[in-house]
C-alpha positions in Angstrom: 0.0 0.0 0.0 1.5 3.4 -1.0 1.6 6.1 1.6 -0.4 9.3 1.2 1.5 12.4 -0.1 2.1 14.8 2.7 0.1 17.6 1.0 -2.8 15.3 0.5 -2.8 14.3 4.2 -2.4 18.0 5.3 -5.4 19.0 3.1 -7.4 16.2 4.6 -6.6 17.3 8.2 -7.5 20.9 7.3 -10.8 19.8 5.7 -10.2 21.3 2.3 -10.5 18.1 0.2 -13.7 17.4 -1.8 -15.9 14.9 0.1 -15.2 11.9 -2.2 -11.5 12.5 -2.0 -11.6 13.0 1.8 -13.5 9.6 2.1 -10.7 7.8 0.2 -8.0 9.4 2.4 -10.0 8.5 5.5 -10.3 4.9 4.3 -6.5 4.8 3.6 -5.7 6.2 7.1 -7.8 3.5 8.7 -5.8 0.8 7.0 -2.3 2.3 7.0 -0.4 2.4 10.3 2.3 4.7 9.0 -0.2 7.4 7.8 -2.3 6.8 10.9 0.8 7.6 13.0 1.7 10.8 11.0 -1.8 12.3 11.3 -1.6 13.2 15.1 1.8 14.7 14.6 0.6 17.0 11.9 -2.5 17.9 13.9 -0.3 18.8 16.9 2.0 20.9 14.7 -0.9 22.8 13.2 -2.3 23.4 16.6 1.0 24.8 17.8 1.4 27.0 14.7 -2.1 28.3 15.1 -1.4 29.4 18.7 1.7 31.4 17.9 1.0 35.1 18.2 1.4 36.9 14.9 2.9 40.4 14.5 4.5 41.6 11.3 7.6 43.8 11.7 7.8 46.9 9.5 9.8 46.3 6.3 12.6 48.6 7.3 13.2 46.5 10.5 13.0 43.3 8.5 15.6 44.5 5.9 18.0 45.7 8.6 17.7 42.3 10.4 18.3 40.5 7.1 21.5 42.4 6.6 22.9 40.3 9.5 22.9 37.3 7.1 24.5 39.2 4.2 27.5 37.2 2.8 30.9 38.8 2.8 31.5 40.6 -0.5 34.4 39.4 -2.6 36.6 41.5 -4.9 35.0 39.7 -7.9 31.4 40.7 -6.8 32.5 44.3 -6.2 34.0 44.5 -9.7 30.6 43.5 -11.1 28.7 46.1 -9.1 27.4 48.3 -12.0 24.1 50.1 -11.5 22.1 47.4 -13.2 23.9 44.3 -11.6 21.8 42.7 -8.9 23.2 40.5 -6.2 20.4 38.6 -4.6 21.1 38.8 -0.9 18.4 36.7 0.6 15.2 35.0 -0.5 13.0 33.3 2.1 9.5 32.0 2.4 7.7 33.2 5.5 6.8 29.7 6.8 5.2 30.7 10.1 2.9 33.1 8.3 2.2 30.5 5.6 1.2 27.9 8.3 -0.8 30.3 10.4 -2.7 31.7 7.5 -2.9 28.5 5.5 -6.6 28.1 6.1 -7.1 31.3 4.1 -4.8 30.0 1.3 -2.2 32.7 2.0 1.5 32.6 2.0 4.3 35.0 1.4 7.9 35.3 0.1 10.5 38.0 0.9 13.3 39.0 -1.4 16.2 41.4 -0.8 18.3 42.7 -3.7 21.2 45.1 -3.9 22.8 47.0 -6.8 25.5 49.5 -6.0 24.1 51.7 -3.2 20.5 50.7 -3.8 18.7 47.9 -1.9 15.3 46.7 -2.8 13.2 44.8 -0.3 10.2 43.0 -2.0 7.4 41.1 -0.3 5.1 38.9 -2.3 1.9 37.9 -0.7 -0.2 35.2 -2.4 -4.0 35.7 -1.9 -6.9 34.3 -3.8 -5.1 33.6 -7.1 -3.3 37.0 -7.1 0.0 38.3 -5.9 0.3 41.4 -3.8 3.7 43.0 -4.3 4.9 45.5 -1.7 8.3 46.8 -0.9 10.7 49.5 0.1 13.7 51.1 -1.6 16.9 51.7 0.5 18.8 54.4 -1.4 17.7 57.3 -3.6 13.9 57.1 -4.0 12.4 60.7 -4.2 9.8 60.9 -7.0 10.5 57.4 -8.2 8.2 54.7 -9.5 8.2 50.9 -9.7 6.8 48.7 -12.4 6.0 45.0 -12.7 6.1 43.6 -16.3 5.0 40.2 -17.5 4.8 39.8 -21.3 2.5 42.6 -22.6 1.0 43.3 -19.1 2.5 46.2 -17.1 1.6 47.4 -13.6 3.0 50.7 -12.2 3.0 52.4 -8.8 4.7 55.4 -7.3 7.3 55.3 -4.5 6.0 57.2 -1.5 7.9 59.6 0.9 9.0 56.6 3.0 10.5 54.9 -0.1 7.7 52.3 0.1 5.5 51.1 -2.7 2.5 48.7 -3.2 1.1 47.4 -6.4 -2.5 46.5 -7.1 -2.8 42.7 -6.9 -1.2 41.1 -10.0 -1.9 37.7 -11.7 0.5 34.9 -11.0 3.4 34.9 -13.4 7.1 35.6 -13.8 7.8 39.4 -13.8 10.5 41.9 -14.5 10.6 44.4 -11.6 11.7 47.9 -12.8 12.6 50.9 -10.6 13.2 54.4 -11.9 14.3 57.4 -9.9 15.9 60.3 -11.7 18.9 58.9 -13.6 18.8 55.6 -11.6 17.1 52.8 -13.6 17.2 49.3 -12.2 15.6 46.1 -13.5 15.4 42.7 -11.7 14.4 39.9 -14.1 12.6 36.7 -13.1 10.6 37.7 -10.0 8.5 34.5 -9.5 5.1 35.8 -8.4 3.7 32.3 -8.2 2.1 30.6 -5.2 4.4 28.5 -3.0 4.1 24.8 -3.6 
């Protein structure tokens, strides 16, 4: 007897499977000791994750904390630091938020990029088949704008006085992120605005 996929077992525990599929999973669990033993562990974990208090730190605080994990720069990287060269500093999925909000189908990803003296902190939040893209620029940002481009579709937003921006929800896809402020023009290719799997 093959064991259930973890995702399938998790969806069953959370009650999001269609009734017929849930009945098949329930029948399997009743006959499979290994899956029967995993079920209470997942239930305990979800119970623990649901009890954790949630507070979201401001993006500026998050970016400063993430700088602790910045790798040491090498001479080779410094030689490549032209205005349009981006060194991805850190990409992480916000697992605690994803677990705590999973019942609503939400999850998020944070990305931090640097080019020369400019750092871009992006946060992608996946909600109801769309991606909310918010972020902050660390560096020159007065009167700037940001743009997300996927094929022929383009979404634009202005950078506010705190160097923050927020796009209207965009469809899932792979985007180019563009930032323009005076003579500074930056592009980050391949921003994966797709739900975590």
